[in-house]
One Martini backbone bead per residue (centre of mass of N, CA, C, O) as a GRO file, in nm:
protein
  522
    1MET     BB    1   9.607   9.473  12.162
    2GLY     BB    2   9.466   9.608  12.412
    3THR     BB    3   9.258   9.794  12.544
    4GLY     BB    4   9.136   9.643  12.847
    5VAL     BB    5   9.242   9.359  12.919
    6THR     BB    6   9.306   9.377  13.219
    7ALA     BB    7   9.030   9.488  13.303
    8ALA     BB    8   8.858   9.256  13.198
    9ILE     BB    9   8.982   9.034  13.373
   10ARG     BB   10   8.923   9.170  13.644
   11ARG     BB   11   8.603   9.178  13.610
   12LEU     BB   12   8.618   8.867  13.522
   13ALA     BB   13   8.464   8.565  13.662
   14VAL     BB   14   8.486   8.306  13.488
   15PRO     BB   15   8.428   8.028  13.380
   16ALA     BB   16   8.621   7.775  13.284
   17ILE     BB   17   8.571   7.789  12.976
   18PHE     BB   18   8.639   8.106  12.964
   19ALA     BB   19   8.916   8.098  13.092
   20MET     BB   20   9.038   7.926  12.869
   21ALA     BB   21   8.976   8.120  12.639
   22MET     BB   22   9.162   8.348  12.739
   23ALA     BB   23   9.426   8.165  12.728
   24THR     BB   24   9.343   8.077  12.401
   25THR     BB   25   9.371   8.306  12.234
   26ALA     BB   26   9.429   8.421  11.955
   27SER     BB   27   9.665   8.522  11.783
   28ALA     BB   28   9.788   8.824  11.674
   29ALA     BB   29   9.777   8.728  11.367
   30ASP     BB   30   9.503   8.728  11.389
   31GLN     BB   31   9.143   8.822  11.286
   32PRO     BB   32   8.865   8.780  11.495
   33GLN     BB   33   8.799   9.082  11.426
   34TRP     BB   34   8.703   9.392  11.354
   35GLY     BB   35   8.969   9.501  11.448
   36GLU     BB   36   9.087   9.573  11.725
   37ALA     BB   37   9.072   9.487  12.025
   38TRP     BB   38   8.819   9.700  12.147
   39SER     BB   39   8.924   9.966  11.988
   40ARG     BB   40   8.894   9.923  11.654
   41ASN     BB   41   9.149   9.954  11.519
   42LEU     BB   42   9.281   9.976  11.172
   43VAL     BB   43   9.545   9.797  11.279
   44SER     BB   44   9.841   9.612  11.184
   45PRO     BB   45  10.134   9.400  11.260
   46GLU     BB   46  10.192   9.323  10.990
   47THR     BB   47  10.431   9.186  10.760
   48ASN     BB   48  10.526   9.143  10.436
   49LEU     BB   49  10.345   9.297  10.249
   50PRO     BB   50  10.210   9.383   9.966
   51ALA     BB   51  10.238   9.667   9.738
   52SER     BB   52  10.158   9.463   9.505
   53VAL     BB   53   9.932   9.329   9.252
   54GLU     BB   54   9.816   9.038   9.050
   55PRO     BB   55   9.556   8.922   8.921
   56PRO     BB   56   9.411   8.656   8.819
   57GLU     BB   57   9.286   8.447   8.612
   58ILE     BB   58   8.952   8.382   8.485
   59ASP     BB   59   8.748   8.127   8.431
   60ARG     BB   60   8.451   8.146   8.257
   61ASP     BB   61   8.336   7.854   8.309
   62THR     BB   62   8.416   7.817   8.633
   63GLY     BB   63   8.517   8.086   8.805
   64LEU     BB   64   8.821   8.029   8.829
   65ALA     BB   65   9.137   8.031   8.894
   66VAL     BB   66   9.431   8.028   8.728
   67PRO     BB   67   9.686   7.851   8.775
   68GLY     BB   68   9.979   8.057   8.818
   69THR     BB   69   9.848   8.323   8.823
   70GLY     BB   70   9.969   8.598   8.902
   71ARG     BB   71  10.065   8.818   9.189
   72ASN     BB   72  10.065   8.776   9.516
   73VAL     BB   73   9.882   8.493   9.521
   74ALA     BB   74   9.756   8.233   9.699
   75TRP     BB   75   9.427   8.276   9.672
   76VAL     BB   76   9.103   8.205   9.510
   77VAL     BB   77   8.746   8.257   9.572
   78PRO     BB   78   8.424   8.207   9.527
   79LEU     BB   79   8.127   8.361   9.570
   80GLY     BB   80   7.894   8.535   9.508
   81THR     BB   81   7.749   8.843   9.360
   82ARG     BB   82   7.717   8.990   9.656
   83THR     BB   83   7.963   9.173   9.853
   84TYR     BB   84   7.998   9.346  10.191
   85SER     BB   85   8.198   9.197  10.353
   86THR     BB   86   8.428   9.129  10.613
   87PRO     BB   87   8.680   8.941  10.695
   88THR     BB   88   8.765   8.654  10.901
   89ILE     BB   89   9.070   8.551  11.087
   90ALA     BB   90   9.066   8.224  11.250
   91GLU     BB   91   9.171   7.922  11.341
   92GLY     BB   92   9.220   7.846  11.020
   93ARG     BB   93   8.994   8.059  10.926
   94VAL     BB   94   8.757   8.191  10.680
   95LEU     BB   95   8.510   8.447  10.710
   96VAL     BB   96   8.221   8.522  10.487
   97GLY     BB   97   7.988   8.729  10.352
   98THR     BB   98   7.701   8.661  10.133
   99ASN     BB   99   7.543   8.535   9.867
  100ASN     BB  100   7.345   8.301   9.639
  101GLY     BB  101   7.445   8.338   9.332
  102ARG     BB  102   7.647   8.074   9.395
  103PRO     BB  103   7.571   7.781   9.470
  104ARG     BB  104   7.692   7.516   9.689
  105ASP     BB  105   7.390   7.408   9.732
  106PRO     BB  106   7.129   7.261   9.555
  107ARG     BB  107   6.919   7.285   9.805
  108HIS     BB  108   7.015   7.602   9.793
  109THR     BB  109   6.812   7.826   9.638
  110GLY     BB  110   6.815   8.141   9.573
  111ASP     BB  111   6.737   8.384   9.795
  112ARG     BB  112   7.021   8.424  10.007
  113SER     BB  113   7.209   8.406  10.300
  114VAL     BB  114   7.577   8.392  10.354
  115LEU     BB  115   7.823   8.193  10.529
  116MET     BB  116   8.163   8.142  10.470
  117CYS     BB  117   8.405   7.867  10.502
  118PHE     BB  118   8.763   7.861  10.505
  119ASP     BB  119   9.074   7.764  10.448
  120GLU     BB  120   9.357   7.936  10.514
  121ALA     BB  121   9.577   7.787  10.349
  122ASP     BB  122   9.383   7.713  10.053
  123GLY     BB  123   9.054   7.775  10.035
  124ARG     BB  124   8.892   7.556  10.137
  125PHE     BB  125   8.584   7.436  10.162
  126ARG     BB  126   8.378   7.376  10.453
  127TRP     BB  127   8.127   7.588  10.511
  128GLN     BB  128   7.769   7.689  10.551
  129LEU     BB  129   7.546   7.953  10.602
  130VAL     BB  130   7.189   7.944  10.567
  131VAL     BB  131   6.969   8.231  10.509
  132PRO     BB  132   6.672   8.327  10.491
  133LYS     BB  133   6.466   8.543  10.396
  134LEU     BB  134   6.234   8.734  10.456
  135SER     BB  135   5.993   8.930  10.351
  136GLU     BB  136   5.855   9.026  10.043
  137LYS     BB  137   5.656   9.250  10.159
  138ASN     BB  138   5.939   9.369  10.315
  139PRO     BB  139   6.242   9.456  10.192
  140TYR     BB  140   6.351   9.656  10.428
  141LEU     BB  141   6.434   9.415  10.624
  142ASP     BB  142   6.557   9.245  10.350
  143TRP     BB  143   6.737   9.290  10.098
  144PRO     BB  144   6.760   9.194   9.794
  145ARG     BB  145   7.054   9.008   9.725
  146VAL     BB  146   7.153   9.057  10.014
  147GLY     BB  147   7.369   8.949  10.220
  148ILE     BB  148   7.584   8.903  10.450
  149CYS     BB  149   7.744   9.190  10.623
  150SER     BB  150   7.859   9.076  10.874
  151PRO     BB  151   8.113   9.031  11.073
  152ALA     BB  152   8.275   8.801  11.231
  153THR     BB  153   8.326   8.656  11.565
  154VAL     BB  154   8.616   8.495  11.717
  155ARG     BB  155   8.622   8.223  11.977
  156ASP     BB  156   8.694   7.921  12.074
  157GLY     BB  157   8.510   7.783  11.830
  158ARG     BB  158   8.347   8.059  11.791
  159ALA     BB  159   8.080   8.230  11.610
  160TYR     BB  160   7.965   8.567  11.579
  161LEU     BB  161   7.632   8.664  11.429
  162PRO     BB  162   7.468   8.893  11.251
  163THR     BB  163   7.177   8.880  11.066
  164ASN     BB  164   6.934   8.946  10.823
  165ARG     BB  165   6.696   8.855  11.052
  166GLY     BB  166   6.788   8.963  11.346
  167ASP     BB  167   7.005   8.776  11.439
  168VAL     BB  168   7.198   8.596  11.685
  169LEU     BB  169   7.481   8.388  11.632
  170CYS     BB  170   7.620   8.072  11.737
  171LEU     BB  171   7.907   7.910  11.604
  172ASP     BB  172   8.067   7.638  11.482
  173THR     BB  173   8.382   7.630  11.327
  174ASP     BB  174   8.334   7.315  11.226
  175GLY     BB  175   8.061   7.259  11.201
  176MET     BB  176   7.922   6.939  11.102
  177ALA     BB  177   8.182   6.756  11.108
  178ASP     BB  178   8.131   6.708  11.448
  179GLY     BB  179   7.843   6.767  11.460
  180ASN     BB  180   7.556   6.846  11.667
  181ASP     BB  181   7.586   7.107  11.862
  182GLY     BB  182   7.424   7.212  12.108
  183PRO     BB  183   7.095   7.317  12.173
  184PHE     BB  184   7.075   7.361  11.876
  185LYS     BB  185   6.864   7.146  11.630
  186THR     BB  186   6.712   7.331  11.376
  187GLU     BB  187   6.866   7.368  11.095
  188ALA     BB  188   6.672   7.244  10.882
  189ARG     BB  189   6.458   7.480  10.925
  190TYR     BB  190   6.626   7.748  10.930
  191SER     BB  191   6.744   7.718  10.613
  192VAL     BB  192   6.437   7.770  10.538
  193PRO     BB  193   6.160   7.870  10.429
  194ARG     BB  194   5.855   7.918  10.490
  195GLY     BB  195   5.689   7.615  10.378
  196LYS     BB  196   5.940   7.452  10.344
  197PRO     BB  197   6.132   7.198  10.327
  198ALA     BB  198   6.345   7.046  10.500
  199VAL     BB  199   6.717   7.055  10.537
  200PRO     BB  200   6.948   6.849  10.597
  201PRO     BB  201   7.240   6.847  10.731
  202GLY     BB  202   7.579   6.857  10.651
  203GLU     BB  203   7.924   6.876  10.655
  204THR     BB  204   7.876   7.180  10.500
  205SER     BB  205   7.730   7.279  10.750
  206ALA     BB  206   7.606   7.461  10.990
  207ASP     BB  207   7.652   7.510  11.352
  208ILE     BB  208   7.415   7.588  11.584
  209LEU     BB  209   7.415   7.683  11.924
  210TRP     BB  210   7.274   7.976  11.917
  211ARG     BB  211   6.974   8.197  11.946
  212PHE     BB  212   6.894   8.552  11.885
  213ASP     BB  213   6.588   8.735  11.860
  214MET     BB  214   6.554   9.067  11.823
  215MET     BB  215   6.263   9.109  11.722
  216LYS     BB  216   6.135   8.942  11.959
  217GLU     BB  217   6.298   9.028  12.232
  218VAL     BB  218   6.333   9.375  12.160
  219GLY     BB  219   6.173   9.495  11.889
  220SER     BB  220   6.342   9.517  11.649
  221LYS     BB  221   6.388   9.695  11.317
  222GLN     BB  222   6.539   9.660  11.051
  223HIS     BB  223   6.719   9.826  10.775
  224ASP     BB  224   6.773   9.660  10.477
  225GLN     BB  225   7.040   9.581  10.674
  226VAL     BB  226   7.259   9.399  10.857
  227HIS     BB  227   7.524   9.580  11.049
  228CYS     BB  228   7.762   9.407  11.263
  229SER     BB  229   8.034   9.399  11.497
  230ALA     BB  230   8.083   9.198  11.735
  231MET     BB  231   8.167   9.241  12.086
  232LEU     BB  232   8.413   9.105  12.297
  233ASP     BB  233   8.393   9.080  12.671
  234GLY     BB  234   8.455   8.802  12.749
  235ARG     BB  235   8.114   8.715  12.815
  236VAL     BB  236   8.044   8.976  12.651
  237LEU     BB  237   7.803   9.076  12.399
  238TYR     BB  238   7.809   9.332  12.155
  239VAL     BB  239   7.502   9.458  11.989
  240GLY     BB  240   7.353   9.584  11.720
  241THR     BB  241   7.012   9.621  11.599
  242ASN     BB  242   6.933   9.816  11.349
  243ASN     BB  243   6.731  10.025  11.411
  244GLY     BB  244   6.463  10.157  11.200
  245VAL     BB  245   6.285  10.248  10.956
  246ASP     BB  246   6.036  10.233  10.753
  247ARG     BB  247   5.923  10.191  10.427
  248THR     BB  248   5.855  10.514  10.408
  249HIS     BB  249   6.062  10.699  10.580
  250ARG     BB  250   5.839  10.841  10.813
  251GLY     BB  251   5.892  10.606  11.028
  252MET     BB  252   5.872  10.405  11.320
  253ILE     BB  253   5.806  10.096  11.433
  254THR     BB  254   6.033  10.088  11.697
  255PRO     BB  255   6.137  10.348  11.885
  256ASP     BB  256   6.189  10.182  12.177
  257ALA     BB  257   6.408  10.025  12.083
  258PRO     BB  258   6.706   9.917  12.106
  259SER     BB  259   7.055   9.964  11.992
  260LEU     BB  260   7.198   9.815  12.241
  261ILE     BB  261   7.325   9.491  12.324
  262CYS     BB  262   7.362   9.221  12.574
  263LEU     BB  263   7.528   8.903  12.579
  264ASP     BB  264   7.571   8.578  12.651
  265ALA     BB  265   7.818   8.396  12.497
  266GLU     BB  266   7.731   8.108  12.605
  267THR     BB  267   7.384   8.138  12.574
  268GLY     BB  268   7.225   8.421  12.473
  269ARG     BB  269   7.156   8.594  12.703
  270LEU     BB  270   7.006   8.868  12.825
  271LEU     BB  271   7.163   9.154  12.999
  272ALA     BB  272   7.143   9.428  12.813
  273VAL     BB  273   7.040   9.775  12.758
  274ASP     BB  274   6.976  10.057  12.629
  275GLY     BB  275   6.832  10.398  12.746
  276GLU     BB  276   6.834  10.637  12.501
  277HIS     BB  277   6.616  10.667  12.287
  278ILE     BB  278   6.708  10.682  11.967
  279GLY     BB  279   6.488  10.630  11.748
  280PRO     BB  280   6.346  10.925  11.706
  281GLN     BB  281   6.652  11.025  11.577
  282VAL     BB  282   6.634  10.850  11.327
  283ILE     BB  283   6.687  10.877  10.972
  284HIS     BB  284   6.730  10.545  10.915
  285SER     BB  285   6.978  10.389  11.071
  286GLN     BB  286   7.193  10.124  11.234
  287TRP     BB  287   7.561  10.035  11.164
  288SER     BB  288   7.716  10.017  11.410
  289SER     BB  289   7.981   9.959  11.657
  290ALA     BB  290   8.152   9.853  11.920
  291ALA     BB  291   8.372   9.983  12.174
  292GLN     BB  292   8.688  10.005  12.371
  293GLY     BB  293   8.805  10.164  12.686
  294ARG     BB  294   9.040  10.371  12.889
  295ALA     BB  295   8.914  10.650  13.085
  296GLY     BB  296   8.932  10.817  13.373
  297GLY     BB  297   8.952  10.528  13.529
  298ARG     BB  298   8.764  10.384  13.300
  299ASP     BB  299   8.555  10.162  13.166
  300LEU     BB  300   8.446  10.165  12.816
  301VAL     BB  301   8.159  10.188  12.594
  302PHE     BB  302   8.127  10.243  12.250
  303TYR     BB  303   7.867  10.425  12.051
  304GLY     BB  304   7.715  10.474  11.730
  305GLY     BB  305   7.451  10.656  11.647
  306GLY     BB  306   7.162  10.733  11.447
  307ASP     BB  307   7.190  11.043  11.600
  308ALA     BB  308   7.509  11.135  11.612
  309VAL     BB  309   7.584  10.985  11.880
  310CYS     BB  310   7.837  10.941  12.114
  311TYR     BB  311   7.871  10.672  12.338
  312ALA     BB  312   7.925  10.607  12.698
  313PHE     BB  313   7.955  10.302  12.873
  314GLU     BB  314   7.910  10.082  13.104
  315PRO     BB  315   8.008   9.784  13.161
  316VAL     BB  316   7.952   9.462  13.197
  317ALA     BB  317   7.958   9.286  13.501
  318GLU     BB  318   8.062   9.095  13.742
  319PRO     BB  319   7.803   8.951  13.799
  320LEU     BB  320   7.575   8.844  13.609
  321PRO     BB  321   7.271   8.922  13.543
  322ASP     BB  322   6.955   8.780  13.583
  323GLU     BB  323   6.849   9.047  13.460
  324PRO     BB  324   6.784   9.284  13.258
  325GLN     BB  325   6.963   9.576  13.194
  326THR     BB  326   7.068   9.913  13.213
  327LEU     BB  327   7.277  10.105  13.074
  328ARG     BB  328   7.522  10.321  13.178
  329THR     BB  329   7.569  10.654  13.119
  330VAL     BB  330   7.851  10.865  13.098
  331TRP     BB  331   7.848  10.979  12.789
  332ARG     BB  332   7.788  11.252  12.544
  333PHE     BB  333   7.831  11.306  12.179
  334HIS     BB  334   7.750  11.550  11.945
  335CYS     BB  335   7.835  11.569  11.602
  336ASP     BB  336   7.536  11.740  11.520
  337PRO     BB  337   7.371  11.976  11.679
  338ALA     BB  338   7.261  12.160  11.441
  339GLY     BB  339   7.098  11.898  11.307
  340ARG     BB  340   6.894  11.878  11.512
  341LYS     BB  341   6.559  11.738  11.547
  342ASP     BB  342   6.238  11.696  11.656
  343HIS     BB  343   6.159  11.591  11.339
  344PRO     BB  344   6.357  11.426  11.132
  345LEU     BB  345   6.159  11.288  10.909
  346LYS     BB  346   6.078  11.568  10.776
  347PHE     BB  347   6.392  11.562  10.636
  348GLN     BB  348   6.358  11.371  10.424
  349ASP     BB  349   6.561  11.433  10.145
  350ASP     BB  350   6.733  11.664  10.271
  351ARG     BB  351   7.040  11.795  10.144
  352GLU     BB  352   7.068  12.046  10.377
  353ARG     BB  353   6.893  11.966  10.676
  354ALA     BB  354   6.952  11.700  10.759
  355PRO     BB  355   7.041  11.482  10.968
  356SER     BB  356   7.259  11.266  11.135
  357LEU     BB  357   7.508  10.993  11.145
  358ILE     BB  358   7.649  10.677  11.248
  359VAL     BB  359   7.845  10.413  11.093
  360GLY     BB  360   8.101  10.387  11.201
  361MET     BB  361   8.341  10.314  11.416
  362PRO     BB  362   8.468  10.364  11.704
  363VAL     BB  363   8.795  10.487  11.806
  364PHE     BB  364   9.051  10.391  12.034
  365ALA     BB  365   9.317  10.638  12.126
  366GLY     BB  366   9.489  10.785  12.367
  367GLY     BB  367   9.208  10.874  12.520
  368ARG     BB  368   9.055  10.866  12.242
  369VAL     BB  369   8.790  10.944  12.010
  370TYR     BB  370   8.726  10.828  11.678
  371VAL     BB  371   8.477  10.982  11.459
  372THR     BB  372   8.210  10.958  11.228
  373ALA     BB  373   7.994  11.186  11.050
  374THR     BB  374   7.672  11.186  10.860
  375GLY     BB  375   7.498  11.210  10.605
  376ASP     BB  376   7.279  11.044  10.440
  377TYR     BB  377   7.329  10.877  10.150
  378TRP     BB  378   7.011  10.851  10.059
  379HIS     BB  379   6.850  11.101  10.263
  380GLY     BB  380   7.081  11.322  10.287
  381ARG     BB  381   7.331  11.502  10.343
  382ARG     BB  382   7.683  11.546  10.253
  383ASP     BB  383   7.791  11.597  10.513
  384CYS     BB  384   8.114  11.551  10.690
  385TRP     BB  385   8.304  11.404  10.974
  386ILE     BB  386   8.582  11.426  11.195
  387LYS     BB  387   8.628  11.321  11.536
  388CYS     BB  388   8.777  11.434  11.850
  389ILE     BB  389   8.762  11.274  12.178
  390ASP     BB  390   8.758  11.315  12.506
  391ALA     BB  391   8.710  11.023  12.726
  392SER     BB  392   8.695  11.168  13.041
  393GLY     BB  393   8.407  11.234  13.074
  394THR     BB  394   8.077  11.375  13.180
  395GLY     BB  395   7.800  11.361  13.017
  396ASP     BB  396   7.771  11.643  12.832
  397VAL     BB  397   8.057  11.677  12.590
  398THR     BB  398   8.026  11.851  12.332
  399LYS     BB  399   8.169  12.130  12.434
  400SER     BB  400   8.421  12.015  12.627
  401HIS     BB  401   8.555  11.735  12.446
  402GLU     BB  402   8.656  11.864  12.193
  403VAL     BB  403   8.950  11.856  12.014
  404TRP     BB  404   8.854  11.792  11.706
  405SER     BB  405   8.746  11.910  11.368
  406ARG     BB  406   8.677  11.768  11.034
  407PRO     BB  407   8.612  11.788  10.717
  408LEU     BB  408   8.487  11.622  10.454
  409ASN     BB  409   8.358  11.558  10.154
  410ARG     BB  410   8.136  11.290  10.102
  411HIS     BB  411   8.026  11.104  10.280
  412CYS     BB  412   8.051  10.861  10.565
  413MET     BB  413   8.118  10.490  10.634
  414SER     BB  414   8.381  10.504  10.805
  415THR     BB  415   8.676  10.390  10.969
  416PRO     BB  416   8.935  10.464  11.147
  417ALA     BB  417   9.301  10.501  11.137
  418VAL     BB  418   9.551  10.478  11.402
  419ALA     BB  419   9.897  10.589  11.333
  420ASP     BB  420  10.174  10.746  11.421
  421GLY     BB  421  10.003  11.028  11.461
  422LEU     BB  422   9.774  10.925  11.258
  423VAL     BB  423   9.481  10.978  11.044
  424TYR     BB  424   9.269  10.756  10.860
  425ILE     BB  425   9.028  10.839  10.593
  426THR     BB  426   8.724  10.782  10.422
  427ASP     BB  427   8.506  10.855  10.132
  428CYS     BB  428   8.246  10.911   9.892
  429GLY     BB  429   8.446  11.143   9.757
  430ARG     BB  430   8.717  10.976   9.674
  431THR     BB  431   8.878  11.004   9.962
  432VAL     BB  432   9.194  11.025  10.118
  433HIS     BB  433   9.277  11.088  10.457
  434CYS     BB  434   9.528  11.287  10.644
  435PHE     BB  435   9.586  11.329  10.995
  436ASP     BB  436   9.655  11.475  11.280
  437ALA     BB  437   9.589  11.332  11.584
  438ALA     BB  438   9.628  11.584  11.779
  439THR     BB  439   9.511  11.841  11.577
  440GLY     BB  440   9.380  11.783  11.273
  441GLU     BB  441   9.576  11.839  11.066
  442PRO     BB  442   9.635  11.840  10.749
  443VAL     BB  443   9.844  11.638  10.536
  444TRP     BB  444   9.666  11.456  10.323
  445THR     BB  445   9.541  11.372   9.993
  446HIS     BB  446   9.340  11.126   9.791
  447GLU     BB  447   9.240  11.043   9.471
  448THR     BB  448   9.047  10.747   9.345
  449ARG     BB  449   8.798  10.750   9.131
  450GLY     BB  450   8.613  10.633   9.378
  451GLU     BB  451   8.404  10.521   9.577
  452ILE     BB  452   8.390  10.482   9.949
  453TRP     BB  453   8.272  10.226  10.182
  454SER     BB  454   8.517  10.162  10.317
  455SER     BB  455   8.804  10.090  10.514
  456PRO     BB  456   9.104  10.146  10.630
  457LEU     BB  457   9.437   9.998  10.624
  458VAL     BB  458   9.709   9.958  10.857
  459ALA     BB  459  10.017   9.809  10.722
  460ASP     BB  460  10.344   9.787  10.677
  461GLY     BB  461  10.355  10.100  10.589
  462LYS     BB  462  10.048  10.088  10.488
  463VAL     BB  463   9.762  10.186  10.280
  464TYR     BB  464   9.452  10.028  10.247
  465VAL     BB  465   9.222  10.060   9.959
  466THR     BB  466   8.880  10.037   9.869
  467THR     BB  467   8.653  10.041   9.581
  468CYS     BB  468   8.365  10.080   9.373
  469SER     BB  469   8.582  10.069   9.113
  470SER     BB  470   8.769   9.798   9.168
  471ARG     BB  471   8.997   9.919   9.362
  472LEU     BB  472   9.340   9.881   9.476
  473TRP     BB  473   9.501  10.070   9.716
  474VAL     BB  474   9.851  10.172   9.773
  475LEU     BB  475   9.992  10.345  10.045
  476LYS     BB  476  10.197  10.539  10.214
  477ALA     BB  477  10.280  10.565  10.528
  478GLY     BB  478  10.254  10.898  10.630
  479ARG     BB  479  10.348  11.234  10.556
  480GLU     BB  480  10.421  11.109  10.282
  481LYS     BB  481  10.292  11.093   9.979
  482LYS     BB  482  10.250  10.756   9.829
  483VAL     BB  483  10.211  10.561   9.549
  484LEU     BB  484  10.236  10.209   9.503
  485SER     BB  485   9.933  10.125   9.400
  486ASP     BB  486   9.690  10.033   9.121
  487VAL     BB  487   9.423   9.794   9.122
  488ARG     BB  488   9.225   9.587   8.924
  489LEU     BB  489   8.949   9.408   8.976
  490ASP     BB  490   8.659   9.227   8.896
  491SER     BB  491   8.499   9.408   9.116
  492ARG     BB  492   8.344   9.550   9.347
  493LEU     BB  493   8.447   9.721   9.664
  494TYR     BB  494   8.312   9.702  10.005
  495GLY     BB  495   8.510   9.576  10.167
  496SER     BB  496   8.758   9.546  10.398
  497PRO     BB  497   9.074   9.523  10.458
  498VAL     BB  498   9.281   9.237  10.572
  499ALA     BB  499   9.525   9.127  10.816
  500ALA     BB  500   9.691   8.790  10.825
  501ASN     BB  501   9.947   8.588  10.842
  502GLY     BB  502  10.093   8.743  10.583
  503ARG     BB  503   9.811   8.856  10.476
  504LEU     BB  504   9.584   8.985  10.228
  505TYR     BB  505   9.235   9.063  10.247
  506VAL     BB  506   8.991   9.059   9.971
  507THR     BB  507   8.670   9.176   9.873
  508SER     BB  508   8.454   9.123   9.635
  509GLU     BB  509   8.158   9.058   9.502
  510LYS     BB  510   8.286   8.749   9.392
  511TYR     BB  511   8.562   8.751   9.569
  512LEU     BB  512   8.837   8.593   9.747
  513TYR     BB  513   9.145   8.733   9.852
  514ALA     BB  514   9.487   8.600   9.894
  515PHE     BB  515   9.758   8.790   9.970
  516GLU     BB  516  10.107   8.706   9.880
  517LYS     BB  517  10.425   8.693   9.879
  518GLY     BB  518  10.540   8.496   9.605
  519LYS     BB  519  10.260   8.419   9.481
  520ALA     BB  520  10.040   8.192   9.313
  521ALA     BB  521   9.755   8.084   9.213
  522LYS     BB  522   9.483   7.846   9.334
   0.00000   0.00000   0.00000
C-alpha cells in the first residue's frame, strides 16, 4: 500500500476511534480511493482479471442487462445518463457518481447530481445521495445535467466526497438503513432545491454525517463542475477547492481563495489552507487531487495547481491545530515556465500562447513525482507533457530537479501509472504512451481511434484504457506492445477503470460494469 504509511502512523496520535480505523483499514484487495493510498499510483495488485470481455445484451424496455448474456461479466447496473466519475470499491460497497437522468426515487426528479451505492457482491442498489444543482442563473458553477464527478474516498464506514455544490460531505456507508447518524440531521432539506418542499429520507437515502461548505467557509467558486478525489492521511483530509474563473472566462470571482484545504476527517473542521495565491494564474479551473510520499527524509503532500505548478507541502501533523493554519510549501516545480503570463486570462482561447494547467493527479514512485501538464482543453493550446521530478529538493526546483520531460500528443487530463520501470499515460490525442520511468525514453505508443479523458490502470500484467469513443482497450503491460482486446460498450467512457477483489470495474455514461472471469451477467 504505500509510501508514507509508517510515517503517517508515527506522526498521528489519533483518538481511539481513528486508531481503531487505522487498525481495521480495508484490505489491500479493496480500492477505497482512486489510486494507491498516498502515492496515487494507478497500479493494482489484482490478478486473474479478464483480458477481454463481451458486454451483455441490454433490454431496451427495462434498460437492464439480459441475464446470462455477455462473457466475463459479473453484473451490470444502470446509472444516470451522463457519468464522468470513477468508482470506489470498499467494505462490500461500490460507490459511483452520476446524474439523475434515470431517477431511482420518484420524489427526486429533474436535474440533480447523484452518488449511488451498490452491493459489491451482486450490484443490488443500496442507497443514493441526491444533491440539487446550484443556481440556473450561473450554470458555470454547476454545469447542467452533469452529475457528481468526484470519486468517493472510503474508510471505516465513512465516505468522503466533494460534491457539485462545492461541499465536502462525510457519509455513512450504510446510508439511512441504520438510522440518521451523526450531527447532521437536515438531509430532508439538503436533498431538494431551495424553495421546494423537503423530502424525508428513506432507507435508500444517504446519511450525511457532516458537511463543509467550501464556497461559504473559504470563499472558493468552482467552475463547470467539482472534480477531486479527497486524500486521507490519518485524521487529515486533503481536498482541492476547484476554484476557477467566472462565467465570462475573463476574470476570477475569488482569486484569493485557497486551492487546497485540509479538514478534520472526524468532524469536518477546517485545519489548514495553502497560501500559494494560485488563483490569479489559473487559466480555467483546478481539478487535480493531492498525493503523498516521502523524499529527502521528509513526508510531503503533492498538489497539481491550475497554474501548471506542482507543489510539495509539509503535511498537517498532530496535535491538530486549534485554528486554521497555512500549509508550509517545501518546493515548487513549474511544468511550463515559458508559458507563464503576467495576465493569463488575456490569452483565453489562444491556442498557441495560452498558459497551462495540471488536471491529473501527481503520482509518487521511487522518490520521484510523475505529473502531466497541458494547455486547457476548452480554452488553451494543445501542447502537453509528462514530467518526472526529483522530489528531494527545496524552494523553486524547476531548473534543478527535473529528471526528464517528454511531449505528449494533444491535451492531457490523465494521471500516470508507474509499474515495473515503465510509465503509462494517455492523452486526448487518442494515444496511449509507454515511457521508461528512469530515463523518459519512449518505449511504444498505441493509437486508440478515440479521445481519452480517463487515466490508464495497470493490473495483472495488463494496461486497461477507456475512451470517449465507447471502447475498452486491454494492452499487454511491458516493453513489448501487444493488443489483447478492443471492445465497444454501450456509450462513451469518461471514468477510469478500477480493479478490486478479482474484478474490473468500468463506468460508461449509462452503466456500471463489474467484469469478472468466467461470469455471465446478472
